[in-house]
C-alpha positions in Angstrom: 0.0 0.0 0.0 1.2 3.4 -0.9 0.5 6.7 0.8 0.0 9.7 -1.5 0.8 13.2 -0.4 -1.9 15.9 -0.3 -2.5 17.5 -3.7 -1.4 20.9 -2.5 1.9 19.5 -1.4 2.4 17.6 -4.7 1.5 20.7 -6.7 4.0 22.8 -4.7 6.7 20.3 -5.5 5.8 20.4 -9.2 5.9 24.2 -9.3 9.6 24.2 -8.2 10.8 21.2 -10.3 13.9 22.7 -12.2 13.1 20.9 -15.5 9.5 22.1 -15.6 10.5 25.7 -14.8 13.2 25.5 -17.4 10.6 24.3 -20.0 8.3 27.2 -19.0 11.2 29.7 -19.4 12.2 28.2 -22.7 8.6 28.4 -23.9 8.5 32.1 -22.9 11.8 32.6 -24.7 10.5 31.0 -27.8 7.4 33.1 -27.9 7.3 35.1 -31.1 10.1 33.0 -32.6 9.8 30.0 -34.9 8.9 27.3 -32.3 8.8 24.4 -34.8 12.5 23.6 -34.3 15.5 24.7 -32.3 18.4 25.4 -34.5 22.0 25.1 -33.2 22.3 28.9 -33.2 19.0 29.3 -31.3 20.0 26.6 -28.9 23.2 28.3 -28.1 21.4 31.6 -27.6 18.7 30.1 -25.4 21.2 28.2 -23.3 23.2 31.4 -22.6 20.2 33.5 -21.8 18.5 31.0 -19.6 21.7 29.7 -18.0 21.2 26.1 -19.1 23.6 23.4 -20.2 23.0 21.8 -23.6 21.7 18.7 -21.9 19.3 20.7 -19.7 18.2 22.7 -22.8 17.5 19.5 -24.7 15.4 18.1 -21.9 13.5 21.4 -21.4 12.8 21.6 -25.2 11.4 18.1 -25.2 9.1 18.9 -22.2 8.0 22.2 -23.7 7.2 20.7 -27.0 5.7 17.4 -25.7 3.6 19.2 -23.0 2.3 21.6 -25.6 3.9 24.6 -23.9 5.4 26.1 -27.1 3.2 28.6 -28.9 1.1 29.2 -25.8 3.5 31.3 -23.8 2.5 34.5 -25.6 -1.2 33.9 -24.8 -0.5 33.5 -21.1 -1.8 29.9 -21.0 0.1 26.7 -20.6 3.5 28.2 -19.9 2.1 30.3 -17.0 0.3 27.4 -15.3 3.2 27.0 -12.9 2.9 30.5 -11.5 -0.9 31.0 -11.8 -2.6 27.7 -12.2 -4.5 25.8 -9.5 -3.0 22.6 -8.1 -4.9 20.3 -10.5 -3.7 22.3 -13.5 -0.1 22.2 -12.2 -0.2 18.5 -11.6 -1.8 17.9 -15.0 1.1 19.8 -16.7 3.7 18.0 -14.6 2.1 14.7 -15.5 2.4 15.5 -19.2 6.0 16.4 -18.7 6.6 13.1 -16.9 5.1 11.2 -19.9 7.5 13.1 -22.2 10.6 12.3 -20.2 9.7 8.6 -19.7 9.2 8.2 -23.5 12.5 9.9 -24.3 14.6 8.2 -21.6 13.0 4.8 -21.9 12.9 4.5 -18.1 9.2 3.7 -17.7 10.2 0.2 -16.5 12.7 1.7 -14.0 10.2 4.0 -12.3 7.7 1.2 -12.2 10.3 -1.0 -10.5 11.0 1.8 -8.0 7.3 2.0 -7.2 7.2 -1.7 -6.6 10.2 -1.7 -4.4 8.9 1.2 -2.4 12.2 2.5 -1.1 15.7 3.6 -2.1 17.6 1.3 -4.4 21.3 1.3 -5.0 22.1 2.6 -8.4 24.4 -0.3 -9.0 21.5 -2.6 -8.3 18.9 -1.1 -10.6 19.0 -4.1 -12.8 18.1 -6.3 -9.8 15.1 -4.0 -9.3 14.1 -4.5 -12.9 14.3 -8.3 -12.4 12.3 -8.2 -9.1 9.6 -6.2 -10.9 9.5 -8.8 -13.7 9.2 -11.7 -11.3 6.3 -10.0 -9.6 4.3 -10.2 -12.8 4.5 -6.7 -14.1 3.2 -6.3 -17.7 6.0 -6.9 -20.1 5.8 -3.5 -21.7 6.8 -2.0 -18.3 10.1 -3.8 -17.9 12.1 -4.0 -21.1 13.1 -7.6 -21.5 16.5 -6.8 -22.9 17.3 -4.9 -19.7 16.0 -7.8 -17.6 18.2 -10.2 -19.6 21.2 -7.9 -19.3 20.7 -7.9 -15.5 20.9 -11.7 -15.5 23.8 -12.1 -17.9 25.8 -9.0 -16.9 26.4 -8.2 -20.6 25.6 -5.3 -22.8 24.3 -3.1 -20.0 23.5 0.5 -21.0 26.3 2.9 -20.6 26.5 4.1 -17.0 26.9 7.7 -18.2 23.7 7.5 -20.2 21.8 6.0 -17.3 23.2 8.6 -14.9 22.1 11.4 -17.2 18.6 10.0 -17.5 18.4 9.7 -13.7 19.5 13.3 -13.4 16.8 14.3 -15.8 14.2 12.5 -13.7 15.6 14.2 -10.6 15.3 17.6 -12.2 11.6 16.9 -12.9 11.2 15.9 -9.3 10.4 12.3 -10.1 13.2 10.7 -8.1 15.4 11.6 -5.2 19.1 10.8 -5.5 20.9 10.0 -2.3 23.6 7.9 -0.9 24.1 4.9 1.4 27.0 6.3 3.5 27.7 2.9 5.1 28.0 1.1 1.8 29.5 4.1 0.0 27.1 3.9 -2.9 24.6 6.2 -4.6 20.9 5.5 -4.3 17.7 6.4 -6.1 14.1 6.4 -4.9 10.8 7.8 -6.1 10.0 11.2 -4.6 6.5 11.8 -3.2 5.6 13.6 -6.4 7.1 10.7 -8.4 5.2 8.2 -6.5 1.9 10.0 -7.3 2.9 10.3 -10.9 3.7 6.6 -11.4 0.7 5.6 -9.3 -1.6 7.6 -11.7 0.0 6.0 -14.8 -0.3 2.5 -13.5 -3.9 3.0 -12.5 -4.6 4.3 -16.0 -3.2 1.0 -17.3 -5.7 -0.9 -15.2 -3.6 -1.8 -12.1 -5.5 -2.2 -8.8 -3.3 -0.2 -6.4 -4.3 0.3 -2.8 -3.8 3.7 -1.3 -3.8 4.7 2.3 -6.9 6.6 3.1 -8.8 5.3 0.1 -11.6 4.0 2.3 -12.4 7.4 3.8 -15.6 7.8 1.8 -16.8 4.2 2.3 -19.3 2.9 4.8 -18.1 1.8 8.2 -18.7 -1.8 7.3 -16.4 -1.6 4.3 -13.7 0.0 6.5 -14.0 -2.6 9.2 -13.9 -5.5 6.8 -10.8 -4.2 5.1 -8.8 -3.6 8.3 -8.1 -7.4 8.6 -5.9 -7.2 5.5 -3.8 -4.3 6.7 -0.9 -4.2 9.1 -1.1 -2.0 12.2 0.4 1.2 10.6 -1.7 0.9 7.4 -4.9 0.2 9.5 -4.3 3.3 11.7 -3.9 5.4 8.5 -7.2 4.2 7.1 -9.0 4.7 10.4 -7.6 8.3 10.8 -8.6 9.2 7.2 -12.1 7.7 7.7 -12.7 9.6 11.0 -11.4 12.8 9.5 -14.3 12.7 6.9 -17.0 12.7 9.6 -17.9 14.1 13.0 -17.6 12.0 16.1 -21.4 11.5 16.4 -21.7 10.5 12.8 -18.8 8.1 13.1 -20.1 6.5 16.2 -23.5 6.0 14.7 -22.1 4.4 11.6 -19.9 2.1 13.6 -22.8 1.0 15.7 -24.9 0.2 12.6 -22.0 -1.8 11.1 -21.5 -3.7 14.4 -25.2 -4.5 14.7 -25.3 -6.3 11.3 -21.8 -7.6 11.2 -19.8 -10.7 12.1 -18.2 -11.2 15.6 -14.9 -10.0 14.2 -16.4 -6.9 12.7 -18.2 -6.1 16.0 -14.9 -6.3 17.8 -13.2 -4.0 15.2 -16.1 -1.5 15.5 -15.7 -1.1 19.2 -11.9 -0.9 18.8 -12.3 2.0 16.3 -14.7 3.6 18.7 -11.8 4.1 21.1 -10.3 6.5 18.5 -13.6 8.5 18.7 -13.3 8.8 22.5 -15.9 10.1 24.9 -17.9 11.8 22.2 -19.1 8.3 21.2 -20.7 7.6 24.6 -24.2 8.7 23.7 -24.3 6.3 20.7 -22.8 3.5 22.7 -25.3 4.0 25.5 -28.1 3.6 22.9 -26.6 0.3 21.9 -27.3 -1.0 25.4 -30.9 -1.7 24.3 -29.7 -4.0 21.5 -29.3 -7.5 22.9 -26.4 -8.3 20.5 -24.4 -5.1 21.2 -25.2 -4.8 24.9 -22.3 -6.8 26.2 -19.8 -5.0 24.0 -21.3 -1.6 24.8 -21.3 -2.2 28.6 -17.6 -3.2 28.6 -16.8 -0.2 26.4 -18.7 2.2 28.6 -17.0 0.9 31.8 -13.6 1.3 30.2 -14.5 4.9 29.5 -15.6 5.7 33.0 -19.4 5.3 32.5 -21.7 3.1 34.4 -23.3 0.1 32.7 -24.6 -3.3 34.0 -22.8 -6.4 32.9 -24.4 -9.6 34.1 -23.0 -13.1 34.0 -25.0 -14.0 30.9 -23.6 -11.0 29.1 -20.1 -11.8 30.1 -20.4 -15.4 28.8 -21.9 -14.3 25.5 -19.2 -11.7 25.1 -16.5 -14.3 25.7 -18.0 -16.5 23.0 -18.4 -13.6 20.6 -14.8 -12.4 21.1 -13.5 -15.9 20.6 -15.6 -16.4 17.5 -14.3 -13.1 16.1 -10.7 -14.1 16.8 -11.2 -17.4 15.0 -12.2 -15.5 11.9 -8.6 -14.4 11.4 -6.3 -16.4 13.7 -5.3 -20.1 14.2 -7.3 -21.9 16.8 -4.3 -22.7 19.0 -3.4 -19.0 19.1 -6.9 -18.0 20.0 -7.1 -20.6 22.8 -3.8 -19.4 24.3 -5.1 -15.8 24.7 -8.9 -16.1 25.2 -9.8 -17.3 28.6 -9.6 -15.1 31.7 -6.6 -15.5 34.0 -8.1 -18.1 36.3 -6.8 -21.2 38.0 -7.4 -24.5 36.1 -10.5 -25.3 38.0 -12.0 -21.9 37.4 -11.4 -22.1 33.7 -12.9 -25.6 33.5 -16.0 -24.4 35.4 -16.4 -21.4 33.1 -16.0 -23.5 30.0 -18.4 -26.2 31.2 -21.2 -23.6 31.5 -20.8 -22.1 28.1 -23.0 -24.7 26.4 -26.1 -22.7 27.4 -24.9 -19.6 25.6 -27.0 -19.0 22.5 -24.5 -18.0 19.9 -23.9 -19.4 16.4 -20.1 -19.5 17.0 -20.3 -21.4 20.2 -19.6 -24.9 18.9 -16.7 -23.8 16.9 -15.2 -22.1 19.9 -15.8 -25.0 22.2 -14.3 -27.4 19.6 -11.1 -25.2 19.4 -10.9 -25.2 23.2 -11.3 -29.0 23.3 -8.7 -29.6 20.7 -6.1 -27.0 21.6 -6.2 -26.1 25.3 -3.1 -27.2 27.1 -4.9 -28.1 30.3 -6.6 -31.5 30.1 -9.3 -30.6 32.5 -10.3 -27.5 30.5 -10.1 -29.3 27.2 -12.4 -32.1 28.6 -14.9 -29.6 29.9 -15.0 -27.9 26.5 -15.6 -31.3 24.7 -18.5 -32.0 27.1 -19.9 -28.6 26.6 -19.7 -28.9 22.9 -21.6 -32.2 23.0 -24.4 -30.6 25.2 -24.6 -27.6 22.8 -25.0 -29.9 19.8 -27.7 -31.8 21.5 -29.6 -28.7 22.5 -29.5 -26.9 19.2 -30.9 -28.8 16.2 -30.9 -25.7 14.1 -28.5 -22.8 14.0 -29.3 -19.5 12.3 -26.7 -17.3 10.6 -27.5 -14.2 12.7 -26.1 -14.2 16.2 -28.6 -14.6 19.0 -28.6 -12.3 22.0 -27.5 -13.5 25.4 -30.4 -15.2 27.2 -30.8 -14.9 30.9 -31.0 -18.2 32.7 -33.0 -18.9 35.9 
């Protein structure tokens, strides 16, 4: 998953990209002249007036021509976007320039490989990055096969001077950051934040499905909660923060409660975990959930943890234990769930607790008892779980898909 910088920040980086500014200045210089070609004499004059090297001038001319900046300077349009355009217009112009440079340098495969790697790459290992991208199934047109083959055979590699010049051009456009690994004493290259955005947009246009941090901000709470299981902790926090930023605390809490009410055990647990990010402003919505038999145990525990009073009877505690266990079993191995689930009680206390669970009316009960019977390290607890599972099967001839609320026992 990639994190894209805010549009204003990206546009600010594009505005100061040396190559794009040089292309703008060259378009202004060419206004009123014959813009169809750049003669040797004109090139020498432009380079002197604009303080550009011949290589910089060549790249600037390619961008100015390819991004349709020539001929527009006098009308105050394309060439002035950098100074007067809104962020979207600036990024659009920069994206056109990126396309021009990638076509002329033939480094489309390289920037795709850098996007895939996601971090700095040693310049002397660029060919390994190409090969890694090829092995990950990138479309063939993105990784020139000849370069991949050269990486394997170590023959006929492009001249290092040519490659270095191309990388400098990409750096001048703000596509890559050139750095160094001081410990290894080698140069490195990585996509900049602007470059990451540009390559991301190009790959999406080719049909790639590319996850972006914060992309769930506009989705319903149920979509967010279901997706969190596939993210690591850092990515999940980024998605939650983006989702909460799009709505007020009251709205967020109400959406989370609705999702929890109709979701699986795992989704319910995730909903109440996200409610912790909302904080005390979620208390009214959680208090309303006390009237819902399915949500009541979760709501009572959450309110107590946040300093609010709420009743939590034995039946609620047992149902909550089963619901939490069933939720964990959705994502974790049974042995791992069993090791973490039961309260910190002596062996006899755990066995007694498990023995009474057979009366809990919950669709995930038998699955949880089976896991306890097969994986609990204490023979007494495992035996109690197997007996409870037998009783539960005998009691319930039919199980519905939706969870049943905790039922009070005489």
